[in-house]
Structure formats: C-alpha cells, structure tokens
N, C-alpha and C positions, 0 to 999 in steps of 0.2 A: 681886348680882343685881338688875336693875331690875324690881321687881314689877309696875310699871305696864305695861311692855312685855310681861312674862310673861302678865299677866291679859288684856291686849288680844289676844295671840295665841291664848289659850285660848278667849276669847269668839268670835274669828273662827272657830275650829275648831267651836265649839258651833253657830254659824249656817252652817256650810259644807256640805260634801257629806254626804248622809245615805242615802236609801233608793231602791230601785228598785221600782216597783209590781209588776213581773213576779215579784219574789221576795217578795211581801207575806206569804206564808205558807210556812214551811219544811215543816212536817209537819201532817197533819190532827190528830195527837195534841196538837201544841203550840197549835193554834188551831182547836178543833173547830167553831166557828161560821163559820170562814173570814171573819172580820171584816177589813175592809180598813183600811189606815192612815187613810184619809179618815174612816171611821166613828169611829175612836178619837179623832181630832183634832177632830171636828165641834164639841164643846163649846168648844174654844179659839177656833174661828172665830166662834161665836155669842155668846160672852160679852159682856155689855154693860159691866159694871163689875167690877173685880177688886182685891182687897186681900189682902196676905199678908205674913208675916214669912218670912225665909229665912236659912239659914246656908250660906255659900259658902266651901268650903275647897279648898286646892290642896296636893297632896303631890308633892314631887320628891325623888329620891334624893340630890341634892346639897345639900338643905336639911335642917338638923337638926330644924327645927320646921315644922309646917304654916303656911301663910298662910291666915288665917281672917277672913272678913268677915261681919258681921251686917247684914242688909238689911231694909228695909221697902219693899214694892213697892205702888204704886197706879197703876191704869190705867183708862181709859175708852175704849171703841171709838169710832172716828170714821171711818166709811166714806167720807165726803166729802173727807177729807184725802189728797191725792195724795202727800204726803211720807212718811207713816207711818200705819198703820191705827189708831193710838190716841194719846191724850194720856197723859202719865205723869209721875209723881214717884217718884224712887228715892232713898231715904235710905240711906247706907252708913256703916259704922264698921269699921275694921280693928283687930283686937286685936294688941297688941304689948307687950313688957315695959316699954319706955320710956314707955308711955302710949298709950291708944287715939287714933286719928286718924279723922276722918270728913269727910263731904261729902255733896253731893246733885247729882242731875241732874234736869232737868225739861224737858218739851217740850209745847207746845200752840199751835195756830193759827199755825204759822210762826215761833214764838219758842223758842229753846233756851237754857237756862242750865245751867252746871255750876260747882260750887264744890269746890275741893280745894286743900290747902296754902296757905290764906289767900289764895286768888286766886279771884275770881269772873269767869268768862268768860260772855259773852252773845252770841248770834247772832240776827239778825232778818231774816227773809226779805225784808221791805220795804226793808231797808238794802242787803243783799247776798245774792243767791241762790246764789252759787257754793259756799259751805260746805255748803248743803243738797242741792245736786245737782251735784257736781263733774264727773261724767261727761258731763253735758250740755254742759259748757264745755271738754271735751277733756282733763280731768284724770282719768286712768284708775285711779290708785291710790286706794284707800280708798273709804269710803262717806260719806254725808252725816253731818254732826255729830249730827243728831237720832237716827240709828240706830247711830252708832259709839260712843256713850257707854257706859261700863262698865255691864254687867248688863242692858242693854236686851233682850238675847236671852232673858232669863228671864221676860219678860212673855208671857202666853198668846197675845195677838194676834200678836206678832212670832214666837213659837215656832211657831205654826201656819203662818205664811208660810214660815219657814225649812225646816221638815220637809217641807212640801208640795212646795216647789221641789226639795228634795233627792231626792224620790221618783223623779224622772226620771233620776237619775245612774246610769250603767251600772257605776260602780265600787262601788256600795253593795249590800249584802244586808240584808234586814230580816226579822225574825220578829215576829209579833203573838201575844201571849198574852192571852186574854180571861178575865175573872172569876177571877183568880189570887189566892190568899191570900198576903199579905206582912205579916209581923208581926201576923197576925190581922185584917188589913184586906183587903177585897175590892178588887182593883185590876185595871187593864188595863196591859199592859206592851208597849212597842215596843223591840226590840233591833236594833241596827244595827252592821254591820261594814263598814268601808271597805277594799277590797282594792286595793293598788297594787303592780304588778309581782309578783303572786302572794303578797305578804305583807300581813298585816293592819296597816294604819297607824293605824286608829282603831277603838275600840269604844265604843258608846254604849248606855245603857239609860235609857229614860224611863218613869217609873211614874206612872200617873194614877189618881185616885180613881174607883172603879167607878160610884159614884152621881152625882157632880158632873161628872166628866170633867176636873177641874182637876189641874195637876201636883202631885205629892207628893214626888218625888225624881228627881234626874238624876245619873247617874254617867257620866263621860267618861274614857276611857283614851287618851291620845295617845302614839303610838309605843310600844305595849306591849312590854316586854322590851328596848327600845333604850336608847341613851345618853341621849336626850332624853325619856325617859318622864315623863309627867305624869298625875296623877290628879286630877280635879275632881269634887267631890261637892257637890250642892245639895240641901238638905232644906227643904221648905216646911212652915210651921205657921200656924195661925190664918188659914186661907184663908176669906175671907168675901166675899159680894157687896157691894162698897162702894157708898156713895152717890156721886153725881156731884158732884165739887167745883166751885167757881167757878174754872175754868181761866183765870186772867188774872194780870198782873204784880202787881196790888194784893194779891191773895190770897197770892201767893208771898212778897211783902215782909212781909206780916203773919206768915207762918210763920217767916221768917228775918230779922228786923229788924236784928240785929247784923251779919249777913253783908253785907246791902245797904248799911248805913251805913258800915261800916269797910273793906270789901274791894271794893266796886264801883269800877271804874276811874274813874268819874266819878259825881257826884251828879245829873247832868242829861244828857240825851241831846244829841248833837251837833245833832240836828234843831232844838233850841231856840236855836241860833246864828243862825237866820234873823232878820234885823232887828236884830241885835246888833252892836256895834262889834267889829272884829277885835282880839283881845288884843295887848298889847305883846310883842315878842320881840327877841332879839338873838342870832343864830346864826352859826357859822362857815360860810364858803363853801369850795368845793373848791379855790379859789385861795389860801386862807390868809388871807382878809380876813374881815370881819364884816358881816352884813346886819342892820341895826337898824330897828325900827319902833316908834313910840310910838302907843298906842291913841288914836284920834281924829284922827290926822294924815290929810291928804288924799293920795291917790295920783295920780301923773301920768296914768296910764291905768288902766282896770279891770284887775283881776288874777284869774287862775286860780291858786288855791293847791292843789297836789296833795300830800297827805301820804301817804307810803309807808313800808313796811318793806322793807328790801333783800331779805328772805327771801320776800317775797310772790310768789305764783305768777302773778299777772295784771299785773305791773308793765310788761312790755314792751308788752302790748296797750294799757294805759292811756297810756303815754308816746307811743307812735306815734299813738294816736287823738287825744290832745289836741293834739299838734303838727299833725296834719292839720286839726283843727278850727280852730286859730288861723290856719293858712294859708288857710282858706276864708272867713274873716271879712272883711267889707268895712271893718272898723274896726280901729284899733290896740289891742292888748291885751298883757299880759305873763303869763308863767307863772313861778310860784315853786315849784320842786320842794323839798319838805321831807322829808328822810329821817330816820327815827328814830335810826339808828345812825351811826357815825363811821368806818366802814371805807371810806376814800376809793377804794381800788382797786375794791372791789365795787360801790360806787355809780357810779363812772365807767364801769364795764363795762356798766351798765344804761342810764344816761342819755346816755353818749357825750359829745361836745363840746357844751357849752352854746351854743345858738343866740342870735341877736340877740333881745333882749327876754326872755331867760330868766335865772333865778338858781337855782343849785343849793346848797341849804343842808343841813348835817348836824347831828347831835345834837339833833334836833327833838322829843324825847320830851316836853319841858316844854310846848311849844306844842300838841302832840297832846292832852296831858292837860288843858290849859287850855280847849281847845275841846270837850272831852267826847267825843272819838272813841274808842269802845271797840273798833272793828274797822277795819282798813285794807284797801285804800286808801280815802281820802276826798278828794273834790274840793269846794272851796268857791269860790263866785263872789263877788268883793268889788268893790263900786262905787268910784268915785273918791273918794267921801266916807268910805271906810273901813268901810262897813256891809256885813255879809254878806248877800247877796241870796238865795242858795240854797245848798243842801248836797246832795251826791250821795254815797251810800255804796256802794262796790263798783263793778263794771263791768257794764253791761248794754247791750243793743243800741241803746237810744235815747239813751244818755249823751251821745255826741258831737254829735248833732243838737240836743239840748236845750241844750248848752253854747253852740253857735253862735247859736241863737235868743236866749237870754237875754243873752249878752254883747253881741250886736248891739243889743238894746233898751237896755241900760245905757249904751252909748256915744252914744246919740242925745241 
C-alpha cells in the first residue's frame, strides 16, 4: 500500500465536498439556537496565529495496523496572500516498527519547502509560478504545491475555506450541534454526510472547542461499509495562540540546519549563476556523439541553454517559444537543449528533429546540479565569453520577449 497516495487521497477528501447551507440544521432539538455553519466556523476565519499538536491516524480494513502520524502545526493568517490564507510550518513524524520517519512542509510569501525521505524540495513563485497556480496555466489536475502538501487541510485557516466552500454543495447534508458535552468538555459539532446516488459516500464530524472555536477532533469516514472504507481520526492537543515567527528562509534554515546542509539539491540558488562562468560538461547527444565544453572557453555565438526534465508539463510550450524567439532575432545564436534523463525516444518525441544551430543533450543531471537548478525548466543565457548573463526559472508570458531582447544585446 502506498501510504503517501492513501493519505493524499484522504486529505483531498477532507478538503472536498462538505455541507449545504439549506440543511444547516436538521432538527431544532439538535441545534436549539439554530446556529449556522458560518457562526461555528467564524473563529477559524478570524484566528491570527495558531499552534497545536495533533495525532493523525488512518484505519483501513486491509491493514493490520493503523497508520499514525504525530504532527506539530503552526500557522499565521495572511489575508494579503492570494495563494493561501496563511503561512505555515508543519512538522510530521510517522510511527512504524522499523523506526519513525519524519519531515516537514513550510509555506510563506510565495516560497514552499517540503522535506521527506532525505529529499528537500523547494518551490519559489519568483522562479516558477506554475506549481503554485497550475490551473491558470491550463493544468486542471491537482492544486498548488502550497495547498497540496500533506496535512495543510488541518490548519484552521484552510479548514475554514474548505468547509465554507463545501456549504454550497447540493450533495451534502449538515447538522450543527451547539454547546454539546464531549468527554466532559463543552463543544460545538458539525456533522456532514455526502450523499451520492442515494448512498452515503462520506461521513464527517468536526468538533470545536466551545470557548475558543479551535478544532479539537476530526473524524472522517470514507466509503463507509464499502470495500474502500477508510477512517481518519485527528485529535488536537496543546492548542495555543502562537507568536508570529519570522517567516523567511533564514529562520527555516536555523530550525533545520542538517536538512538544508545535507539534502538541499544545491547549496546555492541558480540565480547566483548570473555573472559566473558556465560549468564544464561533457554529455551525450541524441545522435550518439558527445558535446563537451571546458569552463572558460569562448562560444562561437551566444547560447540559450534550456535545461528540462522529460516529464515536465511545460516542455512543449518552452521548446516552441524558444524556437520562435530565435527565429525572430536579428542576430545568430544557438540553443542547447539539456534533458536530465536519457530516454532518447521520449526526448525526441518532445524536441523533434534538431534544427540548425541546435544541440540536444541527454543525461544532464550533473550539469543541472552544478548550476544549482532545484526546479525545471530553466533557461540560461550565455555570452560568447562563456559567462552566464541571465537565468529564467519556469515559463511565463514575458520569457520569450525577454530572451529576444537580451540575446540581441549580447550579440552587439
């Protein structure tokens, strides 16, 4: 069983369909004050800083033992951030017989980091906006990396958005129980059933502290009674109004120095390549030859070096755009396509027949690493002197016009 996929599907379920406002109260006896979902959730909307521990457990009939995570959640509301209503840091640890494993996810100010399995991934809006807003670029599957990380749906700011959006779904039914005693504590409870084809496909119970309005417990039943039945239980403890951390990379590195030192894909950002000599490399071509370059050597004409992963979703747009840019330039230049993998058929299906002035290289992971490229695609503009003049991460609307302008200036 792939637990990562399992948990991702459960979290998608957690943030998916929920309630209809029309059914906000089932019976007067169940909600004597006729309190609406919005009133119960208002503390989640208004919270400024949040910190809590939580235990996240998954029970499935086909598993002999539960999957259990210990979490520490920290978030600060940020109404000005269009990508997510909060900044956050989520520490997690999974309990298992062979030894606990752990990691973290963090988001702030257009920067997202996630560490798991001795791998640190990082995404930066200024480098590449596609992972943060895929639907804007025509990628309909999935959500932005900042929202799709594990356990983000457990943060109160995100939970408020999810349940509120769910309130308009016609498939959902909701009951609100106010000032209910649970284990001797005064709580407000929202119960949700999602009805699909006349059958209950999901059952959800959200328990909130009556005094603070913060979440205390979440219970989710996916496909109750069915083959794919899953039970998720989340118990919050040590809920406190946290202080606002210094949300920046330096603060994060101070918390996880070993992770950044040992597992960052590079110890410097590719942005630092500007003004630096292009590293040496010797890579195979699609035609079975080798393309070699010694650092410091001069180039016959300025070069556009495009580094790509064959699995990238924006490769065709980048390839067509750069070829169009070169065709529009009043000066001679060359394109060097550097693919990280070595599947010749897959690479050729994307780049097609190499045009005059183009070189298609494979097995380029070493060059990508030496240049400090954590995310692909990347475009580097290199002058005839072998010095990197500019770097572009990802694909945006101004990329190709910027390439034309800067390459034309370099050739003068």
